[in-house]
PQR file of N, CA, C, O and H, with PARSE charges and radii, in Angstrom:
ATOM      1  N   MET A   1      21.749 -54.160   5.231 -0.4000 1.5000
ATOM      2  CA  MET A   1      23.126 -54.237   4.785 -0.0000 2.0000
ATOM      3  C   MET A   1      23.318 -53.207   3.675  0.5500 1.7000
ATOM      4  O   MET A   1      22.451 -53.037   2.819 -0.5500 1.4000
ATOM      5  N   SER A   2      24.447 -52.530   3.697 -0.4000 1.5000
ATOM      6  CA  SER A   2      24.742 -51.573   2.632 -0.0000 2.0000
ATOM      7  C   SER A   2      25.863 -52.133   1.746  0.5500 1.7000
ATOM      8  O   SER A   2      26.572 -53.069   2.116 -0.5500 1.4000
ATOM      9  H   SER A   2      25.152 -52.668   4.392  0.4000 1.0000
ATOM     10  N   TYR A   3      25.989 -51.536   0.589 -0.4000 1.5000
ATOM     11  CA  TYR A   3      26.945 -52.025  -0.399 -0.0000 2.0000
ATOM     12  C   TYR A   3      27.812 -50.892  -0.907  0.5500 1.7000
ATOM     13  O   TYR A   3      27.450 -49.719  -0.814 -0.5500 1.4000
ATOM     14  H   TYR A   3      25.413 -50.775   0.288  0.4000 1.0000
ATOM     15  N   GLU A   4      28.972 -51.265  -1.449 -0.4000 1.5000
ATOM     16  CA  GLU A   4      29.856 -50.299  -2.073 -0.0000 2.0000
ATOM     17  C   GLU A   4      30.314 -50.857  -3.421  0.5500 1.7000
ATOM     18  O   GLU A   4      30.300 -52.068  -3.643 -0.5500 1.4000
ATOM     19  H   GLU A   4      29.266 -52.218  -1.524  0.4000 1.0000
ATOM     20  N   VAL A   5      30.714 -49.969  -4.300 -0.4000 1.5000
ATOM     21  CA  VAL A   5      31.165 -50.376  -5.623 -0.0000 2.0000
ATOM     22  C   VAL A   5      32.550 -51.015  -5.503  0.5500 1.7000
ATOM     23  O   VAL A   5      33.434 -50.486  -4.829 -0.5500 1.4000
ATOM     24  H   VAL A   5      30.725 -48.986  -4.120  0.4000 1.0000
ATOM     25  N   ASN A   6      32.721 -52.151  -6.164 -0.4000 1.5000
ATOM     26  CA  ASN A   6      33.989 -52.880  -6.145 -0.0000 2.0000
ATOM     27  C   ASN A   6      34.935 -52.236  -7.160  0.5500 1.7000
ATOM     28  O   ASN A   6      34.983 -52.639  -8.322 -0.5500 1.4000
ATOM     29  H   ASN A   6      32.002 -52.580  -6.711  0.4000 1.0000
ATOM     30  N   LEU A   7      35.676 -51.245  -6.710 -0.4000 1.5000
ATOM     31  CA  LEU A   7      36.567 -50.495  -7.586 -0.0000 2.0000
ATOM     32  C   LEU A   7      37.707 -51.347  -8.117  0.5500 1.7000
ATOM     33  O   LEU A   7      38.165 -51.142  -9.241 -0.5500 1.4000
ATOM     34  H   LEU A   7      35.637 -50.918  -5.766  0.4000 1.0000
ATOM     35  N   ASN A   8      38.169 -52.302  -7.315 -0.4000 1.5000
ATOM     36  CA  ASN A   8      39.246 -53.181  -7.784 -0.0000 2.0000
ATOM     37  C   ASN A   8      38.789 -54.028  -8.962  0.5500 1.7000
ATOM     38  O   ASN A   8      39.539 -54.213  -9.921 -0.5500 1.4000
ATOM     39  H   ASN A   8      37.797 -52.468  -6.402  0.4000 1.0000
ATOM     40  N   LEU A   9      37.573 -54.539  -8.899 -0.4000 1.5000
ATOM     41  CA  LEU A   9      37.031 -55.332 -10.004 -0.0000 2.0000
ATOM     42  C   LEU A   9      36.909 -54.472 -11.258  0.5500 1.7000
ATOM     43  O   LEU A   9      37.252 -54.917 -12.354 -0.5500 1.4000
ATOM     44  H   LEU A   9      36.964 -54.388  -8.120  0.4000 1.0000
ATOM     45  N   ILE A  10      36.428 -53.261 -11.103 -0.4000 1.5000
ATOM     46  CA  ILE A  10      36.280 -52.354 -12.250 -0.0000 2.0000
ATOM     47  C   ILE A  10      37.636 -52.082 -12.889  0.5500 1.7000
ATOM     48  O   ILE A  10      37.782 -52.173 -14.108 -0.5500 1.4000
ATOM     49  H   ILE A  10      36.149 -52.899 -10.213  0.4000 1.0000
ATOM     50  N   LYS A  11      38.625 -51.751 -12.069 -0.4000 1.5000
ATOM     51  CA  LYS A  11      39.961 -51.440 -12.588 -0.0000 2.0000
ATOM     52  C   LYS A  11      40.578 -52.652 -13.281  0.5500 1.7000
ATOM     53  O   LYS A  11      41.092 -52.540 -14.394 -0.5500 1.4000
ATOM     54  H   LYS A  11      38.507 -51.677 -11.079  0.4000 1.0000
ATOM     55  N   GLU A  12      40.526 -53.806 -12.626 -0.4000 1.5000
ATOM     56  CA  GLU A  12      41.132 -55.009 -13.198 -0.0000 2.0000
ATOM     57  C   GLU A  12      40.429 -55.450 -14.473  0.5500 1.7000
ATOM     58  O   GLU A  12      41.086 -55.862 -15.430 -0.5500 1.4000
ATOM     59  H   GLU A  12      40.107 -53.897 -11.722  0.4000 1.0000
ATOM     60  N   THR A  13      39.114 -55.371 -14.499 -0.4000 1.5000
ATOM     61  CA  THR A  13      38.367 -55.759 -15.694 -0.0000 2.0000
ATOM     62  C   THR A  13      38.690 -54.814 -16.845  0.5500 1.7000
ATOM     63  O   THR A  13      38.882 -55.252 -17.980 -0.5500 1.4000
ATOM     64  H   THR A  13      38.581 -55.036 -13.722  0.4000 1.0000
ATOM     65  N   ARG A  14      38.748 -53.529 -16.555 -0.4000 1.5000
ATOM     66  CA  ARG A  14      39.098 -52.555 -17.598 -0.0000 2.0000
ATOM     67  C   ARG A  14      40.466 -52.860 -18.174  0.5500 1.7000
ATOM     68  O   ARG A  14      40.642 -52.853 -19.393 -0.5500 1.4000
ATOM     69  H   ARG A  14      38.591 -53.173 -15.633  0.4000 1.0000
ATOM     70  N   ARG A  15      41.437 -53.127 -17.313 -0.4000 1.5000
ATOM     71  CA  ARG A  15      42.802 -53.435 -17.770 -0.0000 2.0000
ATOM     72  C   ARG A  15      42.828 -54.721 -18.588  0.5500 1.7000
ATOM     73  O   ARG A  15      43.455 -54.772 -19.646 -0.5500 1.4000
ATOM     74  H   ARG A  15      41.294 -53.132 -16.323  0.4000 1.0000
ATOM     75  N   GLN A  16      42.148 -55.762 -18.102 -0.4000 1.5000
ATOM     76  CA  GLN A  16      42.114 -57.045 -18.813 -0.0000 2.0000
ATOM     77  C   GLN A  16      41.502 -56.905 -20.198  0.5500 1.7000
ATOM     78  O   GLN A  16      41.904 -57.605 -21.127 -0.5500 1.4000
ATOM     79  H   GLN A  16      41.638 -55.721 -17.242  0.4000 1.0000
ATOM     80  N   ARG A  17      40.551 -56.024 -20.344 -0.4000 1.5000
ATOM     81  CA  ARG A  17      39.886 -55.828 -21.638 -0.0000 2.0000
ATOM     82  C   ARG A  17      40.637 -54.828 -22.524  0.5500 1.7000
ATOM     83  O   ARG A  17      40.229 -54.559 -23.654 -0.5500 1.4000
ATOM     84  H   ARG A  17      40.225 -55.454 -19.590  0.4000 1.0000
ATOM     85  N   GLY A  18      41.736 -54.284 -21.999 -0.4000 1.5000
ATOM     86  CA  GLY A  18      42.556 -53.365 -22.786 -0.0000 2.0000
ATOM     87  C   GLY A  18      41.885 -52.031 -23.077  0.5500 1.7000
ATOM     88  O   GLY A  18      42.105 -51.432 -24.130 -0.5500 1.4000
ATOM     89  H   GLY A  18      42.067 -54.502 -21.081  0.4000 1.0000
ATOM     90  N   ILE A  19      41.071 -51.573 -22.142 -0.4000 1.5000
ATOM     91  CA  ILE A  19      40.364 -50.303 -22.305 -0.0000 2.0000
ATOM     92  C   ILE A  19      41.096 -49.241 -21.484  0.5500 1.7000
ATOM     93  O   ILE A  19      41.308 -49.413 -20.283 -0.5500 1.4000
ATOM     94  H   ILE A  19      40.893 -52.060 -21.287  0.4000 1.0000
ATOM     95  N   SER A  20      41.474 -48.158 -22.129 -0.4000 1.5000
ATOM     96  CA  SER A  20      42.193 -47.092 -21.422 -0.0000 2.0000
ATOM     97  C   SER A  20      41.225 -46.235 -20.613  0.5500 1.7000
ATOM     98  O   SER A  20      40.012 -46.286 -20.815 -0.5500 1.4000
ATOM     99  H   SER A  20      41.302 -48.018 -23.105  0.4000 1.0000
ATOM    100  N   MET A  21      41.775 -45.459 -19.706 -0.4000 1.5000
ATOM    101  CA  MET A  21      40.954 -44.522 -18.939 -0.0000 2.0000
ATOM    102  C   MET A  21      40.360 -43.455 -19.850  0.5500 1.7000
ATOM    103  O   MET A  21      39.235 -43.005 -19.631 -0.5500 1.4000
ATOM    104  H   MET A  21      42.760 -45.417 -19.541  0.4000 1.0000
ATOM    105  N   ASP A  22      41.110 -43.050 -20.866 -0.4000 1.5000
ATOM    106  CA  ASP A  22      40.579 -42.082 -21.834 -0.0000 2.0000
ATOM    107  C   ASP A  22      39.356 -42.659 -22.541  0.5500 1.7000
ATOM    108  O   ASP A  22      38.355 -41.964 -22.720 -0.5500 1.4000
ATOM    109  H   ASP A  22      42.024 -43.416 -21.043  0.4000 1.0000
ATOM    110  N   GLN A  23      39.433 -43.929 -22.944 -0.4000 1.5000
ATOM    111  CA  GLN A  23      38.302 -44.568 -23.610 -0.0000 2.0000
ATOM    112  C   GLN A  23      37.102 -44.671 -22.679  0.5500 1.7000
ATOM    113  O   GLN A  23      35.965 -44.449 -23.097 -0.5500 1.4000
ATOM    114  H   GLN A  23      40.245 -44.493 -22.798  0.4000 1.0000
ATOM    115  N   MET A  24      37.355 -45.007 -21.413 -0.4000 1.5000
ATOM    116  CA  MET A  24      36.251 -45.105 -20.448 -0.0000 2.0000
ATOM    117  C   MET A  24      35.589 -43.743 -20.272  0.5500 1.7000
ATOM    118  O   MET A  24      34.363 -43.643 -20.245 -0.5500 1.4000
ATOM    119  H   MET A  24      38.278 -45.187 -21.074  0.4000 1.0000
ATOM    120  N   ALA A  25      36.394 -42.706 -20.154 -0.4000 1.5000
ATOM    121  CA  ALA A  25      35.838 -41.360 -20.008 -0.0000 2.0000
ATOM    122  C   ALA A  25      34.963 -41.014 -21.212  0.5500 1.7000
ATOM    123  O   ALA A  25      33.868 -40.474 -21.054 -0.5500 1.4000
ATOM    124  H   ALA A  25      37.390 -42.787 -20.176  0.4000 1.0000
ATOM    125  N   ASP A  26      35.445 -41.325 -22.407 -0.4000 1.5000
ATOM    126  CA  ASP A  26      34.663 -41.050 -23.618 -0.0000 2.0000
ATOM    127  C   ASP A  26      33.359 -41.838 -23.624  0.5500 1.7000
ATOM    128  O   ASP A  26      32.296 -41.283 -23.904 -0.5500 1.4000
ATOM    129  H   ASP A  26      36.334 -41.764 -22.536  0.4000 1.0000
ATOM    130  N   LYS A  27      33.435 -43.121 -23.318 -0.4000 1.5000
ATOM    131  CA  LYS A  27      32.250 -43.986 -23.359 -0.0000 2.0000
ATOM    132  C   LYS A  27      31.207 -43.590 -22.309  0.5500 1.7000
ATOM    133  O   LYS A  27      30.006 -43.744 -22.529 -0.5500 1.4000
ATOM    134  H   LYS A  27      34.298 -43.573 -23.090  0.4000 1.0000
ATOM    135  N   LEU A  28      31.676 -43.079 -21.173 -0.4000 1.5000
ATOM    136  CA  LEU A  28      30.763 -42.655 -20.113 -0.0000 2.0000
ATOM    137  C   LEU A  28      30.366 -41.182 -20.246  0.5500 1.7000
ATOM    138  O   LEU A  28      29.634 -40.642 -19.416 -0.5500 1.4000
ATOM    139  H   LEU A  28      32.651 -42.953 -20.994  0.4000 1.0000
ATOM    140  N   LYS A  29      30.866 -40.548 -21.306 -0.4000 1.5000
ATOM    141  CA  LYS A  29      30.568 -39.138 -21.578 -0.0000 2.0000
ATOM    142  C   LYS A  29      31.022 -38.216 -20.440  0.5500 1.7000
ATOM    143  O   LYS A  29      30.329 -37.269 -20.066 -0.5500 1.4000
ATOM    144  H   LYS A  29      31.461 -40.987 -21.980  0.4000 1.0000
ATOM    145  N   LEU A  30      32.210 -38.525 -19.901 -0.4000 1.5000
ATOM    146  CA  LEU A  30      32.814 -37.692 -18.866 -0.0000 2.0000
ATOM    147  C   LEU A  30      33.736 -36.676 -19.535  0.5500 1.7000
ATOM    148  O   LEU A  30      34.156 -36.868 -20.676 -0.5500 1.4000
ATOM    149  H   LEU A  30      32.773 -39.294 -20.204  0.4000 1.0000
ATOM    150  N   ALA A  31      34.042 -35.619 -18.836 -0.4000 1.5000
ATOM    151  CA  ALA A  31      34.826 -34.524 -19.410 -0.0000 2.0000
ATOM    152  C   ALA A  31      36.209 -34.968 -19.878  0.5500 1.7000
ATOM    153  O   ALA A  31      36.674 -34.543 -20.936 -0.5500 1.4000
ATOM    154  H   ALA A  31      33.700 -35.463 -17.909  0.4000 1.0000
ATOM    155  N   ASN A  32      36.863 -35.818 -19.096 -0.4000 1.5000
ATOM    156  CA  ASN A  32      38.222 -36.250 -19.447 -0.0000 2.0000
ATOM    157  C   ASN A  32      38.652 -37.437 -18.590  0.5500 1.7000
ATOM    158  O   ASN A  32      37.900 -37.920 -17.743 -0.5500 1.4000
ATOM    159  H   ASN A  32      36.485 -36.163 -18.237  0.4000 1.0000
ATOM    160  N   ARG A  33      39.864 -37.889 -18.828 -0.4000 1.5000
ATOM    161  CA  ARG A  33      40.424 -39.044 -18.128 -0.0000 2.0000
ATOM    162  C   ARG A  33      40.493 -38.808 -16.616  0.5500 1.7000
ATOM    163  O   ARG A  33      40.244 -39.719 -15.827 -0.5500 1.4000
ATOM    164  H   ARG A  33      40.474 -37.497 -19.516  0.4000 1.0000
ATOM    165  N   SER A  34      40.826 -37.599 -16.229 -0.4000 1.5000
ATOM    166  CA  SER A  34      40.969 -37.278 -14.811 -0.0000 2.0000
ATOM    167  C   SER A  34      39.669 -37.517 -14.045  0.5500 1.7000
ATOM    168  O   SER A  34      39.686 -38.042 -12.932 -0.5500 1.4000
ATOM    169  H   SER A  34      41.028 -36.858 -16.869  0.4000 1.0000
ATOM    170  N   VAL A  35      38.558 -37.134 -14.640 -0.4000 1.5000
ATOM    171  CA  VAL A  35      37.256 -37.329 -14.003 -0.0000 2.0000
ATOM    172  C   VAL A  35      37.001 -38.827 -13.809  0.5500 1.7000
ATOM    173  O   VAL A  35      36.543 -39.250 -12.748 -0.5500 1.4000
ATOM    174  H   VAL A  35      38.544 -36.708 -15.545  0.4000 1.0000
ATOM    175  N   TYR A  36      37.301 -39.624 -14.838 -0.4000 1.5000
ATOM    176  CA  TYR A  36      37.122 -41.077 -14.723 -0.0000 2.0000
ATOM    177  C   TYR A  36      38.084 -41.649 -13.683  0.5500 1.7000
ATOM    178  O   TYR A  36      37.681 -42.453 -12.843 -0.5500 1.4000
ATOM    179  H   TYR A  36      37.674 -39.280 -15.700  0.4000 1.0000
ATOM    180  N   SER A  37      39.339 -41.244 -13.735 -0.4000 1.5000
ATOM    181  CA  SER A  37      40.356 -41.757 -12.817 -0.0000 2.0000
ATOM    182  C   SER A  37      39.962 -41.535 -11.361  0.5500 1.7000
ATOM    183  O   SER A  37      40.155 -42.415 -10.521 -0.5500 1.4000
ATOM    184  H   SER A  37      39.666 -40.590 -14.417  0.4000 1.0000
ATOM    185  N   LYS A  38      39.417 -40.376 -11.064 -0.4000 1.5000
ATOM    186  CA  LYS A  38      38.992 -40.093  -9.689 -0.0000 2.0000
ATOM    187  C   LYS A  38      37.910 -41.063  -9.241  0.5500 1.7000
ATOM    188  O   LYS A  38      37.891 -41.483  -8.084 -0.5500 1.4000
ATOM    189  H   LYS A  38      39.260 -39.661 -11.745  0.4000 1.0000
ATOM    190  N   ARG A  39      37.015 -41.418 -10.142 -0.4000 1.5000
ATOM    191  CA  ARG A  39      35.961 -42.376  -9.796 -0.0000 2.0000
ATOM    192  C   ARG A  39      36.550 -43.770  -9.582  0.5500 1.7000
ATOM    193  O   ARG A  39      36.255 -44.428  -8.584 -0.5500 1.4000
ATOM    194  H   ARG A  39      37.030 -41.077 -11.081  0.4000 1.0000
ATOM    195  N   GLU A  40      37.375 -44.211 -10.516 -0.4000 1.5000
ATOM    196  CA  GLU A  40      37.942 -45.556 -10.437 -0.0000 2.0000
ATOM    197  C   GLU A  40      38.843 -45.727  -9.213  0.5500 1.7000
ATOM    198  O   GLU A  40      38.948 -46.822  -8.660 -0.5500 1.4000
ATOM    199  H   GLU A  40      37.614 -43.677 -11.326  0.4000 1.0000
ATOM    200  N   ASN A  41      39.483 -44.655  -8.800 -0.4000 1.5000
ATOM    201  CA  ASN A  41      40.400 -44.725  -7.655 -0.0000 2.0000
ATOM    202  C   ASN A  41      39.753 -44.327  -6.330  0.5500 1.7000
ATOM    203  O   ASN A  41      40.439 -44.218  -5.314 -0.5500 1.4000
ATOM    204  H   ASN A  41      39.398 -43.765  -9.249  0.4000 1.0000
ATOM    205  N   GLY A  42      38.449 -44.111  -6.335 -0.4000 1.5000
ATOM    206  CA  GLY A  42      37.725 -43.853  -5.100 -0.0000 2.0000
ATOM    207  C   GLY A  42      37.805 -42.435  -4.572  0.5500 1.7000
ATOM    208  O   GLY A  42      37.377 -42.174  -3.448 -0.5500 1.4000
ATOM    209  H   GLY A  42      37.892 -44.199  -7.160  0.4000 1.0000
ATOM    210  N   LEU A  43      38.342 -41.519  -5.352 -0.4000 1.5000
ATOM    211  CA  LEU A  43      38.419 -40.126  -4.918 -0.0000 2.0000
ATOM    212  C   LEU A  43      37.108 -39.391  -5.166  0.5500 1.7000
ATOM    213  O   LEU A  43      36.854 -38.340  -4.577 -0.5500 1.4000
ATOM    214  H   LEU A  43      38.690 -41.732  -6.265  0.4000 1.0000
ATOM    215  N   ALA A  44      36.282 -39.948  -6.039 -0.4000 1.5000
ATOM    216  CA  ALA A  44      34.930 -39.455  -6.317 -0.0000 2.0000
ATOM    217  C   ALA A  44      34.076 -40.697  -6.557  0.5500 1.7000
ATOM    218  O   ALA A  44      34.596 -41.759  -6.898 -0.5500 1.4000
ATOM    219  H   ALA A  44      36.488 -40.802  -6.517  0.4000 1.0000
ATOM    220  N   LYS A  45      32.772 -40.558  -6.379 -0.4000 1.5000
ATOM    221  CA  LYS A  45      31.885 -41.704  -6.552 -0.0000 2.0000
ATOM    222  C   LYS A  45      31.297 -41.731  -7.960  0.5500 1.7000
ATOM    223  O   LYS A  45      31.017 -40.692  -8.558 -0.5500 1.4000
ATOM    224  H   LYS A  45      32.350 -39.696  -6.101  0.4000 1.0000
ATOM    225  N   PHE A  46      31.119 -42.949  -8.472 -0.4000 1.5000
ATOM    226  CA  PHE A  46      30.379 -43.104  -9.710 -0.0000 2.0000
ATOM    227  C   PHE A  46      28.949 -42.660  -9.447  0.5500 1.7000
ATOM    228  O   PHE A  46      28.385 -42.969  -8.397 -0.5500 1.4000
ATOM    229  H   PHE A  46      31.346 -43.793  -7.986  0.4000 1.0000
ATOM    230  N   LYS A  47      28.367 -41.947 -10.381 -0.4000 1.5000
ATOM    231  CA  LYS A  47      26.970 -41.549 -10.255 -0.0000 2.0000
ATOM    232  C   LYS A  47      26.095 -42.752 -10.572  0.5500 1.7000
ATOM    233  O   LYS A  47      26.458 -43.569 -11.419 -0.5500 1.4000
ATOM    234  H   LYS A  47      28.826 -41.697 -11.234  0.4000 1.0000
ATOM    235  N   PRO A  48      24.958 -42.877  -9.912 -0.5600 1.5000
ATOM    236  CA  PRO A  48      24.089 -44.033 -10.153  0.2800 2.0000
ATOM    237  C   PRO A  48      23.753 -44.228 -11.630  0.5500 1.7000
ATOM    238  O   PRO A  48      23.675 -45.365 -12.097 -0.5500 1.4000
ATOM    239  N   GLU A  49      23.555 -43.151 -12.364 -0.4000 1.5000
ATOM    240  CA  GLU A  49      23.206 -43.288 -13.775 -0.0000 2.0000
ATOM    241  C   GLU A  49      24.376 -43.740 -14.645  0.5500 1.7000
ATOM    242  O   GLU A  49      24.171 -44.125 -15.796 -0.5500 1.4000
ATOM    243  H   GLU A  49      23.618 -42.227 -11.985  0.4000 1.0000
ATOM    244  N   GLU A  50      25.601 -43.700 -14.113 -0.4000 1.5000
ATOM    245  CA  GLU A  50      26.779 -44.169 -14.855 -0.0000 2.0000
ATOM    246  C   GLU A  50      26.980 -45.675 -14.728  0.5500 1.7000
ATOM    247  O   GLU A  50      27.621 -46.292 -15.579 -0.5500 1.4000
ATOM    248  H   GLU A  50      25.768 -43.388 -13.178  0.4000 1.0000
ATOM    249  N   LEU A  51      26.437 -46.266 -13.673 -0.4000 1.5000
ATOM    250  CA  LEU A  51      26.709 -47.681 -13.396 -0.0000 2.0000
ATOM    251  C   LEU A  51      26.207 -48.643 -14.469  0.5500 1.7000
ATOM    252  O   LEU A  51      26.950 -49.557 -14.826 -0.5500 1.4000
ATOM    253  H   LEU A  51      25.916 -45.766 -12.982  0.4000 1.0000
ATOM    254  N   PRO A  52      24.995 -48.500 -15.007 -0.5600 1.5000
ATOM    255  CA  PRO A  52      24.586 -49.421 -16.071  0.2800 2.0000
ATOM    256  C   PRO A  52      25.501 -49.344 -17.301  0.5500 1.7000
ATOM    257  O   PRO A  52      25.832 -50.375 -17.888 -0.5500 1.4000
ATOM    258  N   ALA A  53      25.908 -48.138 -17.692 -0.4000 1.5000
ATOM    259  CA  ALA A  53      26.809 -47.986 -18.833 -0.0000 2.0000
ATOM    260  C   ALA A  53      28.171 -48.595 -18.532  0.5500 1.7000
ATOM    261  O   ALA A  53      28.762 -49.261 -19.383 -0.5500 1.4000
ATOM    262  H   ALA A  53      25.639 -47.301 -17.215  0.4000 1.0000
ATOM    263  N   LEU A  54      28.667 -48.368 -17.326 -0.4000 1.5000
ATOM    264  CA  LEU A  54      29.940 -48.935 -16.897 -0.0000 2.0000
ATOM    265  C   LEU A  54      29.905 -50.455 -17.009  0.5500 1.7000
ATOM    266  O   LEU A  54      30.831 -51.067 -17.540 -0.5500 1.4000
ATOM    267  H   LEU A  54      28.188 -47.828 -16.635  0.4000 1.0000
ATOM    268  N   CYS A  55      28.837 -51.054 -16.510 -0.4000 1.5000
ATOM    269  CA  CYS A  55      28.693 -52.513 -16.567 -0.0000 2.0000
ATOM    270  C   CYS A  55      28.611 -53.003 -18.005  0.5500 1.7000
ATOM    271  O   CYS A  55      29.191 -54.034 -18.344 -0.5500 1.4000
ATOM    272  H   CYS A  55      28.085 -50.556 -16.078  0.4000 1.0000
ATOM    273  N   SER A  56      27.908 -52.285 -18.837 -0.4000 1.5000
ATOM    274  CA  SER A  56      27.788 -52.667 -20.244 -0.0000 2.0000
ATOM    275  C   SER A  56      29.146 -52.631 -20.935  0.5500 1.7000
ATOM    276  O   SER A  56      29.492 -53.558 -21.668 -0.5500 1.4000
ATOM    277  H   SER A  56      27.436 -51.447 -18.562  0.4000 1.0000
ATOM    278  N   ILE A  57      29.903 -51.592 -20.714 -0.4000 1.5000
ATOM    279  CA  ILE A  57      31.228 -51.443 -21.328 -0.0000 2.0000
ATOM    280  C   ILE A  57      32.152 -52.578 -20.885  0.5500 1.7000
ATOM    281  O   ILE A  57      32.876 -53.152 -21.698 -0.5500 1.4000
ATOM    282  H   ILE A  57      29.622 -50.839 -20.118  0.4000 1.0000
ATOM    283  N   LEU A  58      32.120 -52.893 -19.593 -0.4000 1.5000
ATOM    284  CA  LEU A  58      33.023 -53.908 -19.033 -0.0000 2.0000
ATOM    285  C   LEU A  58      32.450 -55.325 -19.094  0.5500 1.7000
ATOM    286  O   LEU A  58      33.110 -56.286 -18.699 -0.5500 1.4000
ATOM    287  H   LEU A  58      31.532 -52.426 -18.932  0.4000 1.0000
ATOM    288  N   GLU A  59      31.220 -55.443 -19.590 -0.4000 1.5000
ATOM    289  CA  GLU A  59      30.544 -56.737 -19.696 -0.0000 2.0000
ATOM    290  C   GLU A  59      30.429 -57.426 -18.334  0.5500 1.7000
ATOM    291  O   GLU A  59      30.737 -58.607 -18.179 -0.5500 1.4000
ATOM    292  H   GLU A  59      30.685 -54.662 -19.910  0.4000 1.0000
ATOM    293  N   LEU A  60      29.977 -56.645 -17.363 -0.4000 1.5000
ATOM    294  CA  LEU A  60      29.747 -57.142 -16.008 -0.0000 2.0000
ATOM    295  C   LEU A  60      28.280 -56.914 -15.658  0.5500 1.7000
ATOM    296  O   LEU A  60      27.639 -56.010 -16.194 -0.5500 1.4000
ATOM    297  H   LEU A  60      29.727 -55.685 -17.490  0.4000 1.0000
ATOM    298  N   SER A  61      27.763 -57.731 -14.765 -0.4000 1.5000
ATOM    299  CA  SER A  61      26.398 -57.476 -14.294 -0.0000 2.0000
ATOM    300  C   SER A  61      26.446 -56.404 -13.213  0.5500 1.7000
ATOM    301  O   SER A  61      27.478 -56.196 -12.577 -0.5500 1.4000
ATOM    302  H   SER A  61      28.284 -58.465 -14.330  0.4000 1.0000
ATOM    303  N   LEU A  62      25.334 -55.734 -13.014 -0.4000 1.5000
ATOM    304  CA  LEU A  62      25.254 -54.742 -11.938 -0.0000 2.0000
ATOM    305  C   LEU A  62      25.550 -55.395 -10.590  0.5500 1.7000
ATOM    306  O   LEU A  62      26.250 -54.818  -9.757 -0.5500 1.4000
ATOM    307  H   LEU A  62      24.494 -55.903 -13.532  0.4000 1.0000
ATOM    308  N   ASN A  63      25.022 -56.585 -10.379 -0.4000 1.5000
ATOM    309  CA  ASN A  63      25.266 -57.280  -9.105 -0.0000 2.0000
ATOM    310  C   ASN A  63      26.742 -57.556  -8.881  0.5500 1.7000
ATOM    311  O   ASN A  63      27.209 -57.543  -7.742 -0.5500 1.4000
ATOM    312  H   ASN A  63      24.454 -57.054 -11.055  0.4000 1.0000
ATOM    313  N   ALA A  64      27.480 -57.805  -9.948 -0.4000 1.5000
ATOM    314  CA  ALA A  64      28.895 -58.160  -9.826 -0.0000 2.0000
ATOM    315  C   ALA A  64      29.746 -57.017  -9.294  0.5500 1.7000
ATOM    316  O   ALA A  64      30.777 -57.258  -8.667 -0.5500 1.4000
ATOM    317  H   ALA A  64      27.100 -57.815 -10.874  0.4000 1.0000
ATOM    318  N   ILE A  65      29.336 -55.788  -9.530 -0.4000 1.5000
ATOM    319  CA  ILE A  65      30.211 -54.674  -9.145 -0.0000 2.0000
ATOM    320  C   ILE A  65      29.979 -54.173  -7.717  0.5500 1.7000
ATOM    321  O   ILE A  65      30.624 -53.218  -7.284 -0.5500 1.4000
ATOM    322  H   ILE A  65      28.498 -55.591 -10.039  0.4000 1.0000
ATOM    323  N   PHE A  66      29.074 -54.804  -6.995 -0.4000 1.5000
ATOM    324  CA  PHE A  66      28.817 -54.378  -5.624 -0.0000 2.0000
ATOM    325  C   PHE A  66      29.350 -55.372  -4.602  0.5500 1.7000
ATOM    326  O   PHE A  66      29.236 -56.586  -4.771 -0.5500 1.4000
ATOM    327  H   PHE A  66      28.550 -55.580  -7.347  0.4000 1.0000
ATOM    328  N   LEU A  67      29.930 -54.834  -3.545 -0.4000 1.5000
ATOM    329  CA  LEU A  67      30.414 -55.620  -2.402 -0.0000 2.0000
ATOM    330  C   LEU A  67      29.650 -55.193  -1.165  0.5500 1.7000
ATOM    331  O   LEU A  67      29.298 -54.022  -1.028 -0.5500 1.4000
ATOM    332  H   LEU A  67      30.023 -53.848  -3.407  0.4000 1.0000
ATOM    333  N   PRO A  68      29.387 -56.135  -0.255 -0.5600 1.5000
ATOM    334  CA  PRO A  68      28.796 -55.717   1.015  0.2800 2.0000
ATOM    335  C   PRO A  68      29.767 -54.761   1.709  0.5500 1.7000
ATOM    336  O   PRO A  68      30.972 -55.006   1.752 -0.5500 1.4000
ATOM    337  N   LYS A  69      29.232 -53.686   2.242 -0.4000 1.5000
ATOM    338  CA  LYS A  69      30.055 -52.696   2.936 -0.0000 2.0000
ATOM    339  C   LYS A  69      30.284 -53.167   4.368  0.5500 1.7000
ATOM    340  O   LYS A  69      29.345 -53.476   5.103 -0.5500 1.4000
ATOM    341  H   LYS A  69      28.253 -53.487   2.207  0.4000 1.0000
ATOM    342  N   MET A  70      31.550 -53.212   4.736 -0.4000 1.5000
ATOM    343  CA  MET A  70      31.900 -53.643   6.080 -0.0000 2.0000
ATOM    344  C   MET A  70      31.635 -52.523   7.065  0.5500 1.7000
ATOM    345  O   MET A  70      32.099 -51.398   6.877 -0.5500 1.4000
ATOM    346  H   MET A  70      32.313 -52.961   4.140  0.4000 1.0000
ATOM    347  N   SER A  71      30.908 -52.819   8.089 -0.4000 1.5000
ATOM    348  CA  SER A  71      30.657 -51.805   9.111 -0.0000 2.0000
ATOM    349  C   SER A  71      31.463 -52.148  10.359  0.5500 1.7000
ATOM    350  O   SER A  71      31.592 -53.311  10.741 -0.5500 1.4000
ATOM    351  H   SER A  71      30.531 -53.733   8.242  0.4000 1.0000
ATOM    352  N   ILE A  72      31.988 -51.127  10.969 -0.4000 1.5000
ATOM    353  CA  ILE A  72      32.773 -51.305  12.191 -0.0000 2.0000
ATOM    354  C   ILE A  72      31.850 -51.069  13.383  0.5500 1.7000
ATOM    355  O   ILE A  72      31.200 -50.030  13.489 -0.5500 1.4000
ATOM    356  H   ILE A  72      31.883 -50.182  10.659  0.4000 1.0000
ATOM    357  N   LYS A  73      31.809 -52.029  14.251 -0.4000 1.5000
ATOM    358  CA  LYS A  73      30.941 -51.900  15.422 -0.0000 2.0000
ATOM    359  C   LYS A  73      31.749 -51.617  16.651  0.5500 1.7000
ATOM    360  O   LYS A  73      31.190 -51.476  17.739 -0.5500 1.4000
ATOM    361  H   LYS A  73      32.338 -52.873  14.165  0.4000 1.0000
TER
END
């Protein structure tokens, strides 16, 4: 079984905690808000090394941010 990052959970948790995209970009040491926005909106993928920091910032476990990937047969 493969998994994908739960982008909706990340976005909603960030909003609930009152963290802006600019703040997330800074905390993840990304170039700017646009780079973070592309990741959060699925236009680019989070790098594996960013996921532990992302979880720490949002106070989520690594397991919580993954969903089973639906495969079409």
